[in-house]
DSSP file (Angstrom, degrees, kcal/mol; ACC not computed):
  #  RESIDUE AA STRUCTURE BP1 BP2  ACC     N-H-->O    O-->H-N    N-H-->O    O-->H-N    TCO  KAPPA ALPHA  PHI   PSI    X-CA   Y-CA   Z-CA
    1    1 A X              0   0    0      0, 0.0     5,-0.0     0, 0.0     2,-0.0   0.000 360.0 360.0 360.0 132.1    0.0    0.0    0.0
    2    2 A X     >  -     0   0    0      1,-0.1     4,-2.3     4,-0.0     5,-0.2  -0.241 360.0-110.3 -76.0 164.9    1.5    3.3   -1.0
    3    3 A X  H  > S+     0   0    0      1,-0.2     4,-2.5     2,-0.2     5,-0.2   0.885 119.0  51.4 -60.8 -41.3    2.1    6.2    1.4
    4    4 A X  H  > S+     0   0    0      1,-0.2     4,-2.6     2,-0.2    -1,-0.2   0.910 109.3  50.0 -65.1 -41.8   -0.7    8.3   -0.2
    5    5 A X  H  > S+     0   0    0      2,-0.2     4,-2.6     1,-0.2    -2,-0.2   0.894 110.5  50.4 -64.5 -39.3   -3.2    5.4    0.2
    6    6 A X  H  X S+     0   0    0     -4,-2.3     4,-2.7     2,-0.2    -2,-0.2   0.931 111.8  47.3 -63.0 -45.3   -2.2    5.0    3.8
    7    7 A X  H  X S+     0   0    0     -4,-2.5     4,-2.7     1,-0.2    -2,-0.2   0.911 112.5  49.6 -62.3 -41.6   -2.7    8.6    4.5
    8    8 A X  H  X S+     0   0    0     -4,-2.6     4,-2.7     2,-0.2    -1,-0.2   0.915 111.1  49.3 -63.7 -42.4   -6.0    8.6    2.7
    9    9 A X  H  X S+     0   0    0     -4,-2.6     4,-2.5     2,-0.2    -2,-0.2   0.917 112.0  48.4 -63.4 -43.3   -7.1    5.6    4.7
   10   10 A X  H  X S+     0   0    0     -4,-2.7     4,-2.4     2,-0.2    -2,-0.2   0.910 112.0  49.2 -63.1 -42.3   -6.1    7.2    8.0
   11   11 A X  H  X S+     0   0    0     -4,-2.7     4,-2.8     2,-0.2    -2,-0.2   0.923 110.8  50.2 -63.1 -43.2   -7.9   10.4    7.0
   12   12 A X  H  X S+     0   0    0     -4,-2.7     4,-2.5     1,-0.2    -2,-0.2   0.914 111.1  49.0 -61.2 -42.7  -11.0    8.5    6.1
   13   13 A X  H  X S+     0   0    0     -4,-2.5     4,-2.4     2,-0.2    -1,-0.2   0.915 112.5  47.8 -63.3 -42.4  -10.9    6.6    9.5
   14   14 A X  H  X S+     0   0    0     -4,-2.4     4,-2.6     2,-0.2    -2,-0.2   0.907 111.7  49.6 -65.8 -41.5  -10.5    9.9   11.3
   15   15 A X  H  X S+     0   0    0     -4,-2.8     4,-2.6     2,-0.2    -2,-0.2   0.907 110.8  50.8 -63.5 -41.0  -13.3   11.5    9.4
   16   16 A X  H  X S+     0   0    0     -4,-2.5     4,-1.9     2,-0.2    -2,-0.2   0.915 110.5  49.1 -62.1 -42.5  -15.5    8.5   10.2
   17   17 A X  H  X S+     0   0    0     -4,-2.4     4,-0.7     1,-0.2    -2,-0.2   0.918 112.0  48.4 -62.6 -42.7  -14.7    8.8   13.9
   18   18 A X  H >< S+     0   0    0     -4,-2.6     3,-0.6     1,-0.2    -2,-0.2   0.889 111.5  50.2 -65.3 -38.1  -15.4   12.5   13.9
   19   19 A X  H 3< S+     0   0    0     -4,-2.6    -1,-0.2     1,-0.2    -2,-0.2   0.835 107.4  54.8 -67.5 -31.5  -18.7   11.9   12.1
   20   20 A X  H 3< S+     0   0    0     -4,-1.9    -1,-0.2    -5,-0.2    -2,-0.2   0.611  80.1 111.8 -81.0 -10.4  -19.7    9.2   14.6
   21   21 A X    <<  -     0   0    0     -4,-0.7     2,-0.3    -3,-0.6    -3,-0.0  -0.419  69.5-128.3 -62.7 132.4  -19.2   11.5   17.6
   22   22 A X    >   -     0   0    0     -2,-0.2     3,-1.0     1,-0.1    -1,-0.1  -0.622   4.3-144.4 -85.7 140.9  -22.5   12.1   19.1
   23   23 A X  T 3  S+     0   0    0     -2,-0.3     4,-0.2     1,-0.2    -1,-0.1   0.502  90.4  82.2 -79.2  -2.9  -23.6   15.7   19.8
   24   24 A X  T 3   +     0   0    0      2,-0.1    -1,-0.2     0, 0.0    -3,-0.0   0.614  65.9 105.9 -79.4 -10.6  -25.3   14.4   22.9
   25   25 A X  S <  S-     0   0    0     -3,-1.0     2,-1.9     1,-0.1    -4,-0.0  -0.352  83.8-116.3 -65.2 150.4  -22.1   14.5   24.9
   26   26 A X        +     0   0    0     -2,-0.0     2,-0.4     2,-0.0    -1,-0.1  -0.477  60.8 148.9 -88.5  68.3  -21.8   17.3   27.3
   27   27 A X        -     0   0    0     -2,-1.9     5,-0.0    -4,-0.2     0, 0.0  -0.781  52.4-105.0-101.0 145.0  -18.9   18.9   25.6
   28   28 A X    >>  -     0   0    0     -2,-0.4     4,-2.0     1,-0.1     3,-0.5  -0.315  31.0-114.3 -64.5 153.3  -18.3   22.7   25.6
   29   29 A X  H 3> S+     0   0    0      1,-0.2     4,-2.9     2,-0.2     5,-0.2   0.854 114.9  57.6 -59.0 -37.0  -19.1   24.5   22.4
   30   30 A X  H 3> S+     0   0    0      1,-0.2     4,-2.0     2,-0.2    -1,-0.2   0.871 106.8  49.1 -65.7 -34.2  -15.5   25.4   21.8
   31   31 A X  H <> S+     0   0    0     -3,-0.5     4,-2.3     2,-0.2    -1,-0.2   0.910 112.1  48.7 -66.9 -41.9  -14.5   21.7   21.9
   32   32 A X  H  X S+     0   0    0     -4,-2.0     4,-2.4     2,-0.2    -2,-0.2   0.911 112.5  47.6 -64.4 -43.2  -17.3   20.9   19.4
   33   33 A X  H  X S+     0   0    0     -4,-2.9     4,-2.7     2,-0.2    -1,-0.2   0.874 109.8  53.7 -65.3 -37.1  -16.2   23.7   17.1
   34   34 A X  H  X S+     0   0    0     -4,-2.0     4,-2.5    -5,-0.2    -2,-0.2   0.916 109.9  47.4 -63.2 -42.7  -12.6   22.6   17.4
   35   35 A X  H  X S+     0   0    0     -4,-2.3     4,-2.5     2,-0.2    -2,-0.2   0.913 112.6  48.9 -65.5 -42.9  -13.6   19.1   16.3
   36   36 A X  H  X S+     0   0    0     -4,-2.4     4,-2.5     2,-0.2    -2,-0.2   0.908 111.7  49.5 -63.1 -41.6  -15.7   20.4   13.4
   37   37 A X  H  X S+     0   0    0     -4,-2.7     4,-2.5     2,-0.2    -2,-0.2   0.922 111.9  47.7 -63.3 -44.4  -12.9   22.6   12.3
   38   38 A X  H  X S+     0   0    0     -4,-2.5     4,-2.5     2,-0.2    -2,-0.2   0.900 110.8  52.3 -64.1 -39.6  -10.4   19.8   12.4
   39   39 A X  H  X S+     0   0    0     -4,-2.5     4,-2.3     2,-0.2    -2,-0.2   0.931 111.0  46.9 -60.9 -46.1  -12.9   17.6   10.5
   40   40 A X  H  X S+     0   0    0     -4,-2.5     4,-2.4     1,-0.2    -2,-0.2   0.900 111.6  51.0 -64.1 -40.9  -13.2   20.2    7.8
   41   41 A X  H  X S+     0   0    0     -4,-2.5     4,-2.6     1,-0.2    -1,-0.2   0.906 111.0  48.6 -62.7 -41.9   -9.5   20.7    7.6
   42   42 A X  H  X S+     0   0    0     -4,-2.5     4,-2.5     2,-0.2    -2,-0.2   0.891 110.2  51.1 -66.1 -38.9   -9.0   16.9    7.2
   43   43 A X  H  X S+     0   0    0     -4,-2.3     4,-2.1     2,-0.2    -2,-0.2   0.910 112.0  47.1 -64.3 -41.1  -11.6   16.7    4.5
   44   44 A X  H  X S+     0   0    0     -4,-2.4     4,-2.3     2,-0.2    -2,-0.2   0.921 112.1  50.0 -64.8 -44.1   -9.9   19.6    2.6
   45   45 A X  H  X S+     0   0    0     -4,-2.6     4,-2.5     1,-0.2    -2,-0.2   0.896 108.9  52.8 -61.8 -40.2   -6.5   17.9    3.0
   46   46 A X  H  X S+     0   0    0     -4,-2.5     4,-2.7     2,-0.2    -1,-0.2   0.927 108.9  49.1 -61.1 -45.4   -8.0   14.6    1.8
   47   47 A X  H  X S+     0   0    0     -4,-2.1     4,-2.5     1,-0.2    -2,-0.2   0.903 111.3  50.0 -61.6 -41.0   -9.4   16.4   -1.4
   48   48 A X  H  X S+     0   0    0     -4,-2.3     4,-2.6     2,-0.2    -1,-0.2   0.913 111.5  47.9 -63.3 -42.7   -6.0   18.0   -2.0
   49   49 A X  H  X S+     0   0    0     -4,-2.5     4,-2.8     2,-0.2    -2,-0.2   0.911 111.9  49.8 -65.3 -42.3   -4.2   14.6   -1.6
   50   50 A X  H  X S+     0   0    0     -4,-2.7     4,-2.3     2,-0.2    -2,-0.2   0.910 112.0  48.4 -62.4 -41.9   -6.7   13.0   -4.0
   51   51 A X  H  X S+     0   0    0     -4,-2.5     4,-2.2     2,-0.2    -2,-0.2   0.930 112.9  47.4 -63.1 -45.2   -6.2   15.7   -6.5
   52   52 A X  H  X S+     0   0    0     -4,-2.6     4,-2.5     1,-0.2    -2,-0.2   0.898 110.2  53.4 -62.8 -40.6   -2.4   15.4   -6.2
   53   53 A X  H  X S+     0   0    0     -4,-2.8     4,-2.3     1,-0.2    -1,-0.2   0.908 108.5  49.5 -61.2 -42.5   -2.7   11.7   -6.6
   54   54 A X  H  X S+     0   0    0     -4,-2.3     4,-2.4     2,-0.2    -1,-0.2   0.901 110.2  50.8 -64.0 -40.6   -4.7   12.1   -9.8
   55   55 A X  H  X S+     0   0    0     -4,-2.2     4,-2.6     1,-0.2    -2,-0.2   0.913 110.2  49.7 -62.6 -41.8   -2.1   14.5  -11.1
   56   56 A X  H  X S+     0   0    0     -4,-2.5     4,-2.7     2,-0.2    -2,-0.2   0.887 109.8  51.2 -64.7 -38.6    0.7   12.0  -10.3
   57   57 A X  H  X S+     0   0    0     -4,-2.3     4,-2.4     2,-0.2    -2,-0.2   0.919 110.9  47.9 -64.4 -42.9   -1.2    9.2  -12.0
   58   58 A X  H  X S+     0   0    0     -4,-2.4     4,-2.5     2,-0.2    -2,-0.2   0.928 113.6  47.4 -62.2 -44.6   -1.7   11.4  -15.2
   59   59 A X  H  X S+     0   0    0     -4,-2.6     4,-2.9     1,-0.2     5,-0.2   0.902 111.0  51.7 -64.1 -40.8    2.0   12.3  -15.1
   60   60 A X  H  X S+     0   0    0     -4,-2.7     4,-2.6     2,-0.2    -1,-0.2   0.924 110.4  48.2 -61.4 -44.5    3.0    8.6  -14.6
   61   61 A X  H  X S+     0   0    0     -4,-2.4     4,-2.4     2,-0.2    -2,-0.2   0.926 112.8  48.5 -61.7 -45.0    0.9    7.6  -17.6
   62   62 A X  H  X S+     0   0    0     -4,-2.5     4,-2.3     1,-0.2    -2,-0.2   0.935 114.0  45.6 -60.5 -47.5    2.4   10.3  -19.8
   63   63 A X  H  X S+     0   0    0     -4,-2.9     4,-2.5     1,-0.2    -1,-0.2   0.872 111.1  52.8 -66.6 -36.9    5.9    9.4  -18.8
   64   64 A X  H  X S+     0   0    0     -4,-2.6     4,-2.2    -5,-0.2    -1,-0.2   0.926 111.0  46.7 -63.7 -44.2    5.3    5.7  -19.3
   65   65 A X  H  X S+     0   0    0     -4,-2.4     4,-2.3     1,-0.2    -2,-0.2   0.889 111.9  51.6 -63.5 -39.2    3.9    6.4  -22.8
   66   66 A X  H  X S+     0   0    0     -4,-2.3     4,-2.6     2,-0.2    -2,-0.2   0.903 108.6  50.7 -65.1 -41.0    6.9    8.6  -23.5
   67   67 A X  H  X S+     0   0    0     -4,-2.5     4,-2.6     2,-0.2    -2,-0.2   0.918 110.1  49.8 -62.5 -43.5    9.3    5.9  -22.4
   68   68 A X  H  X S+     0   0    0     -4,-2.2     4,-2.2     1,-0.2    -2,-0.2   0.920 111.4  49.1 -60.8 -43.6    7.6    3.4  -24.7
   69   69 A X  H  X S+     0   0    0     -4,-2.3     4,-2.2     1,-0.2    -2,-0.2   0.917 112.0  48.1 -62.4 -43.8    7.9    5.8  -27.6
   70   70 A X  H  X S+     0   0    0     -4,-2.6     4,-2.6     2,-0.2    -1,-0.2   0.876 109.6  53.0 -65.5 -37.6   11.6    6.5  -26.9
   71   71 A X  H  X S+     0   0    0     -4,-2.6     4,-2.6     2,-0.2    -1,-0.2   0.901 108.8  50.1 -63.6 -39.9   12.3    2.7  -26.6
   72   72 A X  H  X S+     0   0    0     -4,-2.2     4,-2.5     2,-0.2    -2,-0.2   0.911 110.6  49.6 -64.2 -41.5   10.6    2.2  -30.0
   73   73 A X  H  X S+     0   0    0     -4,-2.2     4,-2.5     2,-0.2    -2,-0.2   0.923 111.2  49.0 -62.5 -44.0   12.8    5.0  -31.5
   74   74 A X  H  X S+     0   0    0     -4,-2.6     4,-2.7     2,-0.2    -2,-0.2   0.926 111.5  49.4 -62.1 -44.7   15.9    3.5  -30.0
   75   75 A X  H  X S+     0   0    0     -4,-2.6     4,-2.5     1,-0.2    -1,-0.2   0.911 111.0  49.9 -61.2 -42.0   15.0    0.1  -31.4
   76   76 A X  H  X S+     0   0    0     -4,-2.5     4,-2.4     2,-0.2    -1,-0.2   0.908 111.8  47.9 -62.6 -42.0   14.3    1.6  -34.8
   77   77 A X  H  X S+     0   0    0     -4,-2.5     4,-2.7     2,-0.2    -2,-0.2   0.890 111.1  50.8 -66.8 -38.7   17.7    3.4  -34.8
   78   78 A X  H  X S+     0   0    0     -4,-2.7     4,-2.5     2,-0.2    -2,-0.2   0.907 110.8  49.0 -65.2 -40.3   19.4    0.2  -33.7
   79   79 A X  H  X S+     0   0    0     -4,-2.5     4,-2.5     2,-0.2    -2,-0.2   0.917 112.4  48.4 -63.6 -42.7   17.7   -1.7  -36.5
   80   80 A X  H  X S+     0   0    0     -4,-2.4     4,-2.6     2,-0.2    -2,-0.2   0.909 111.4  49.9 -63.3 -41.5   18.8    1.0  -39.0
   81   81 A X  H  X S+     0   0    0     -4,-2.7     4,-2.5     2,-0.2    -2,-0.2   0.912 110.9  49.0 -63.9 -42.5   22.3    0.9  -37.7
   82   82 A X  H  X S+     0   0    0     -4,-2.5     4,-2.3     2,-0.2    -2,-0.2   0.910 111.7  48.9 -64.0 -42.2   22.5   -2.8  -38.0
   83   83 A X  H  X S+     0   0    0     -4,-2.5     4,-2.6     2,-0.2    -2,-0.2   0.915 110.7  51.4 -61.9 -43.4   21.1   -2.7  -41.6
   84   84 A X  H  X S+     0   0    0     -4,-2.6     4,-2.4     1,-0.2    -2,-0.2   0.913 109.1  50.2 -60.6 -43.9   23.7    0.0  -42.4
   85   85 A X  H  X S+     0   0    0     -4,-2.5     4,-2.5     2,-0.2    -1,-0.2   0.901 111.0  49.5 -61.9 -41.0   26.5   -2.2  -41.0
   86   86 A X  H  X S+     0   0    0     -4,-2.3     4,-2.7     2,-0.2    -2,-0.2   0.919 110.1  50.4 -64.2 -42.7   25.3   -5.1  -43.1
   87   87 A X  H  X S+     0   0    0     -4,-2.6     4,-2.6     2,-0.2    -2,-0.2   0.911 111.1  48.7 -61.3 -42.4   25.1   -2.9  -46.2
   88   88 A X  H  X S+     0   0    0     -4,-2.4     4,-2.7     2,-0.2    -1,-0.2   0.916 111.0  50.4 -63.5 -43.6   28.7   -1.7  -45.6
   89   89 A X  H  X S+     0   0    0     -4,-2.5     4,-2.5     2,-0.2    -2,-0.2   0.925 111.3  48.2 -61.1 -44.0   29.9   -5.2  -45.1
   90   90 A X  H  X S+     0   0    0     -4,-2.7     4,-2.6     2,-0.2    -2,-0.2   0.920 112.8  48.0 -62.4 -43.6   28.2   -6.3  -48.3
   91   91 A X  H  X S+     0   0    0     -4,-2.6     4,-2.6     2,-0.2    -2,-0.2   0.885 110.2  52.8 -63.8 -38.4   29.8   -3.4  -50.2
   92   92 A X  H  X S+     0   0    0     -4,-2.7     4,-2.4     2,-0.2    -2,-0.2   0.928 110.7  46.7 -63.3 -44.8   33.1   -4.1  -48.7
   93   93 A X  H  X S+     0   0    0     -4,-2.5     4,-2.3     2,-0.2    -2,-0.2   0.918 112.7  49.5 -63.8 -43.1   32.9   -7.7  -49.9
   94   94 A X  H  X S+     0   0    0     -4,-2.6     4,-2.7     1,-0.2    -2,-0.2   0.895 110.2  51.7 -62.1 -39.4   31.8   -6.6  -53.3
   95   95 A X  H  X S+     0   0    0     -4,-2.6     4,-2.9     2,-0.2     5,-0.2   0.918 108.7  50.3 -63.9 -43.4   34.7   -4.2  -53.5
   96   96 A X  H  X S+     0   0    0     -4,-2.4     4,-2.4     1,-0.2    -1,-0.2   0.911 111.2  49.1 -60.9 -42.0   37.2   -6.9  -52.6
   97   97 A X  H  X S+     0   0    0     -4,-2.3     4,-2.5     2,-0.2    -2,-0.2   0.927 112.4  48.1 -63.7 -44.3   35.7   -9.1  -55.3
   98   98 A X  H  X S+     0   0    0     -4,-2.7     4,-2.7     2,-0.2    -2,-0.2   0.908 111.3  49.7 -63.4 -42.2   36.0   -6.2  -57.8
   99   99 A X  H  X S+     0   0    0     -4,-2.9     4,-2.5     1,-0.2    -1,-0.2   0.914 111.0  50.4 -63.1 -41.5   39.5   -5.4  -56.8
  100  100 A X  H  X S+     0   0    0     -4,-2.4     4,-2.0    -5,-0.2    -2,-0.2   0.914 111.2  48.3 -61.8 -43.4   40.4   -9.1  -57.2
  101  101 A X  H  X S+     0   0    0     -4,-2.5     4,-2.1     2,-0.2    -2,-0.2   0.900 110.7  50.7 -64.2 -41.3   38.8   -9.2  -60.6
  102  102 A X  H  X S+     0   0    0     -4,-2.7     4,-2.0     1,-0.2    -2,-0.2   0.920 108.9  52.1 -63.7 -42.7   40.7   -6.1  -61.7
  103  103 A X  H  X S+     0   0    0     -4,-2.5     4,-1.0     1,-0.2    -1,-0.2   0.897 108.4  51.5 -60.1 -40.4   43.9   -7.6  -60.5
  104  104 A X  H  < S+     0   0    0     -4,-2.0     3,-0.5     1,-0.2    -1,-0.2   0.901 110.9  47.8 -63.3 -41.1   43.2  -10.7  -62.6
  105  105 A X  H  < S+     0   0    0     -4,-2.1    -1,-0.2     1,-0.2    -2,-0.2   0.816 108.4  54.5 -71.9 -29.5   42.6   -8.7  -65.7
  106  106 A X  H  <        0   0    0     -4,-2.0    -1,-0.2     1,-0.2    -2,-0.2   0.703 360.0 360.0 -78.1 -17.7   45.7   -6.6  -65.2
  107  107 A X     <        0   0    0     -4,-1.0    -1,-0.2    -3,-0.5    -2,-0.2   0.475 360.0 360.0 -83.7 360.0   47.9   -9.7  -65.0
């Protein structure tokens, strides 16, 4: 479980606990307001974390696609390079054969 998921789970549990508190307790109003304020702050923090998590997921998807694209480009370049090397080797062999033939004709 990721750190963000753990934090989200903890926030959800805390919000649930705050929601389950009964107003029938004989708590002073300032304590009740403090709890409500903390609950609201936690809810806001949760929304911010969820938003940030979504942004990270989008960025991860983008970067993953970019990596795949770059890997394909590298593979294409490697294939082209290998083809080029083969072509050079073939030309080199043909050149050797031609030089050999020219030498035969000159003798």
